[in-house]
C-alpha positions, 0 to 999 in steps of 0.5 A: 725163503720168507714171503718178504724175501721172495717178493724182494727177489721178484722185484730185483729180477723185474728191475733187471729185466726192465734194465736190459733193453736200455743196455744189452740190446740198445745198439741193435734195436735203437736204429729200428726205433729211429727208422719207425719214427722217421717213417712216421715223420715222413708220413706226416710231412715232417721231412726235415725231422725225418731226414735227421732220424734216417741219418741217425738210424742209417749210421747206427745200422751201418756200424759193425757188420750189418747182415743182409737183412740190415743192409736191405733196411738201410737201402729202404731208409736211403730211398725214403730219405731221398724222397724226403730230400726231394720234398725239401727241394734238395735234389742233389742229396736225393740223387746221392741217397738213391745212388747209395740205396740201389746196391743195398736194396732188396728191390733195387728197381725202386731206387733206380727208378727214383734216380731215373725220374729225378734225373728226368725231372732235372733235365739230365737225360743221360743220367735218366736213360742209364738209371731207367735201364737199370730199373728195367734190368731189375724189374722188366715190368716197371712201366713208368721206366719205359715211359721215361726212357721212351720220352727221353729218346723221343726228345732226342730225335732229329729231322733227317731228310724231312723225316723224324729219325729216332734213336734205337729203342724209342718205339720199343720202349713206348710200345712196352709201356702201353703193353704193361700199362694200356690204361696208365697215367701216361698212355695218352702221351705215349699214343700221341708220340707214336701217332706223331711218327706216323 
């Protein structure tokens, strides 16, 4: 083989290799590119753009038969998408994203806690309690889940025979928060609630 033919052969191989990512692996890797771009958009406050990229990445990742690792990434993207929806004041969409994320996530406690906090912030106490219990089930050390649960239950208390009566589990949830986060952001609020019971 002459030098010229050898060089031409090398160039053809290089061109073929350069062409491969655009064809052979495109379907399996394109969604990860969109995921990375969406993460960057979210970090820079471009929430609408991030949502569009997450939607595209999730759809691509769900196509075919996603394995466990891909499902975990889908769950992660759904949580991030839900966070973007909250920033865009699209609460219903955020709740739907977190609901869908929870069974797919490698760490379901995060999705359930986000549900818990979002329901709490919108005044849906039943949804908050249910989601908090799920978050605690998957991560018994999630202090803020105990805070929200305890706060909701405390708010459901009633005066019975001149005494403030609380639903079962209220004091336990508040004390568990203090046990896990004695200097946490909500420690002062929890202590006030417990002191009020005395």
